[in-house]
ZAMIMI-453080 format. One record per residue (C-alpha): residue number from 0; residue in one letter; x, z, y negated. Coordinates in pm, 1 decimal, padded with zeros to 6 digits, m for minus. Each point is the difference from the previous one (the first is absolute). Example, Ala and Ser with C-alpha at 12.3 -4.5 7.8 and 13.67 -1.06 7.14 Angstrom:
2
<rec 0 A <01230.0 00780.0 00450.0>>
<rec 1 S <00137.0 m00066.0 m00344.0>>
END
This chain:
82
<rec 0 X <m06932.4 m06594.5 m02530.3>>
<rec 1 X <m00328.1 00167.7 m00088.8>>
<rec 2 X <00036.4 00246.9 00288.0>>
<rec 3 X <00342.0 00107.2 m00127.1>>
<rec 4 X <m00140.6 00063.2 m00347.4>>
<rec 5 X <m00276.7 00208.1 00159.5>>
<rec 6 X <00258.5 00199.3 00195.3>>
<rec 7 X <00201.1 00057.4 m00317.2>>
<rec 8 X <m00306.1 00120.9 m00189.1>>
<rec 9 X <m00102.2 00225.0 00288.9>>
<rec 10 X <00350.1 00148.5 00012.3>>
<rec 11 X <m00006.1 00070.9 m00372.3>>
<rec 12 X <m00343.1 00162.2 00021.9>>
<rec 13 X <00099.5 00221.0 00292.4>>
<rec 14 X <00325.5 00093.3 m00169.2>>
<rec 15 X <m00183.4 00098.3 m00317.6>>
<rec 16 X <m00220.4 00238.9 00197.7>>
<rec 17 X <00283.0 00168.9 00189.4>>
<rec 18 X <00220.6 00279.5 m00126.4>>
<rec 19 X <00343.3 m00122.0 m00104.3>>
<rec 20 X <00190.5 00248.3 00213.4>>
<rec 21 X <m00237.7 00021.4 00295.6>>
<rec 22 X <00156.7 m00271.8 00210.6>>
<rec 23 X <00351.6 00061.9 00113.9>>
<rec 24 X <00050.8 m00180.4 00331.3>>
<rec 25 X <00205.4 00174.6 00265.5>>
<rec 26 X <00352.7 m00139.3 00018.7>>
<rec 27 X <m00012.6 00021.9 00380.7>>
<rec 28 X <m00311.1 m00215.7 00026.5>>
<rec 29 X <00063.0 m00221.7 m00304.0>>
<rec 30 X <00375.6 m00046.9 m00057.9>>
<rec 31 X <00104.3 m00216.2 m00295.5>>
<rec 32 X <m00024.9 m00377.6 00053.8>>
<rec 33 X <00130.2 m00295.9 m00199.7>>
<rec 34 X <m00213.0 m00258.7 m00175.6>>
<rec 35 X <00084.9 m00253.8 00271.6>>
<rec 36 X <m00114.1 00234.9 00276.4>>
<rec 37 X <m00315.7 00078.9 m00198.1>>
<rec 38 X <m00084.6 m00372.4 m00023.1>>
<rec 39 X <00071.1 m00048.0 00372.8>>
<rec 40 X <m00260.5 00269.0 00074.9>>
<rec 41 X <m00264.1 m00170.6 m00219.4>>
<rec 42 X <m00254.2 m00250.7 00128.8>>
<rec 43 X <00135.9 m00353.3 00052.0>>
<rec 44 X <m00020.2 m00216.5 m00310.0>>
<rec 45 X <m00016.0 00286.8 m00249.1>>
<rec 46 X <00138.4 m00077.2 m00344.5>>
<rec 47 X <00326.6 00195.3 m00032.3>>
<rec 48 X <m00023.9 00063.9 m00374.7>>
<rec 49 X <m00358.1 00126.0 00017.6>>
<rec 50 X <00063.1 00220.4 00302.5>>
<rec 51 X <00298.9 00163.8 m00168.8>>
<rec 52 X <m00201.3 00043.2 m00321.6>>
<rec 53 X <m00271.8 00184.1 00194.4>>
<rec 54 X <00273.0 00211.9 00164.7>>
<rec 55 X <00142.5 00088.8 m00342.5>>
<rec 56 X <m00341.8 00091.1 m00140.9>>
<rec 57 X <m00079.6 00222.7 00297.7>>
<rec 58 X <00339.4 00167.8 m00032.1>>
<rec 59 X <m00043.1 00065.4 m00372.5>>
<rec 60 X <m00361.5 00115.2 00015.0>>
<rec 61 X <00041.7 00230.8 00299.9>>
<rec 62 X <00347.3 00129.7 m00083.4>>
<rec 63 X <00141.6 m00124.3 00330.8>>
<rec 64 X <00352.5 m00138.2 00030.9>>
<rec 65 X <m00018.3 m00379.6 m00021.9>>
<rec 66 X <00205.3 m00052.4 00314.6>>
<rec 67 X <m00230.2 00231.2 00199.2>>
<rec 68 X <m00318.2 m00201.0 m00061.5>>
<rec 69 X <m00094.0 m00204.0 00308.8>>
<rec 70 X <m00266.8 m00271.8 00027.2>>
<rec 71 X <m00158.4 00173.5 00300.9>>
<rec 72 X <m00039.6 00340.4 m00167.3>>
<rec 73 X <m00348.3 00139.7 m00053.7>>
<rec 74 X <m00076.3 00152.5 m00339.1>>
<rec 75 X <m00167.1 00319.2 00126.1>>
<rec 76 X <00182.2 00069.8 00325.0>>
<rec 77 X <00353.4 m00108.3 m00090.1>>
<rec 78 X <00016.5 00028.3 m00379.8>>
<rec 79 X <m00217.8 00308.2 m00050.0>>
<rec 80 X <m00280.2 m00152.7 m00211.0>>
<rec 81 X <m00342.8 00158.0 00021.4>>
END
């Protein structure tokens, strides 16, 4: 549980540093996915509610469509954070 809290805090810190409109993932590479598909792509045993909360925070802070945030995306390369 502690590692998930650390991931959440790291995601918030990175999101706060990034420009809100900098990260717009390509629709070809990152098509929209459902919450169920997002959870399937997460590590085994991940808490569904927490994972989706982190997804929502990343979406809001980076200005990326919620359904186009993937667990395997990298902040700099895929979401445009510097």
